[in-house]
C-alpha positions in Angstrom: -17.8 7.6 -9.5 -16.5 9.8 -12.2 -18.2 10.8 -15.5 -16.1 8.3 -17.4 -17.4 5.5 -15.0 -14.1 5.1 -13.3 -13.5 5.5 -9.6 -10.5 5.7 -7.2 -10.0 3.0 -4.7 -8.1 4.1 -1.5 -6.2 1.7 0.7 -7.7 0.5 3.9 -4.6 -0.6 5.8 -1.2 -2.3 5.5 -1.1 -6.0 6.3 2.6 -6.8 6.1 6.0 -5.6 5.0 9.1 -7.2 3.6 12.3 -6.3 1.9 12.9 -7.8 -1.6 16.3 -7.8 -3.3 16.4 -7.0 -7.0 19.8 -6.9 -8.8 21.5 -6.3 -5.4 19.2 -3.4 -4.4 16.9 -3.7 -1.4 13.3 -2.7 -2.1 11.0 -2.2 0.8 7.5 -3.5 0.0 4.2 -3.3 1.9 1.1 -5.5 1.4 -1.9 -3.1 1.0 -5.5 -4.1 1.7 -7.7 -2.3 -0.8 -11.1 -3.9 -0.3 -12.6 -5.4 2.9 -15.5 -7.2 1.1 -13.3 -9.2 -1.3 -10.0 -9.0 0.6 -8.2 -7.6 -2.4 -4.6 -6.8 -1.6 -1.3 -6.6 -3.3 2.4 -5.7 -2.7 3.4 -2.1 -3.3 6.6 -0.2 -3.1 6.7 1.3 0.4 8.1 4.7 -0.7 5.5 5.2 -3.3 2.7 4.1 -1.0 3.9 6.4 1.7 4.0 9.4 -0.7 0.5 8.7 -2.1 -1.1 7.7 1.3 0.8 9.2 4.2 -2.2 8.5 6.5 -1.1 4.9 6.6 2.2 5.8 8.1 3.3 7.8 11.2 6.9 8.9 10.9 8.7 5.7 10.0 6.1 3.5 11.6 3.5 1.6 9.6 0.0 1.6 11.0 -1.2 -2.0 11.4 -4.9 -2.1 11.9 
């Protein structure tokens, strides 16, 4: 926990992936699990997730745990 009472939550694993189409552009999305206790998860853009958390990816493979 930081001095301003905030904290960083790191992803635990990727649960799923899909491709969404927005205005004719394909966007690769991954469903990220953030908390095991509450099962908090949400869809994130794969490229941004891979940049921020490369440990969840090996090459072009997604690590499914």
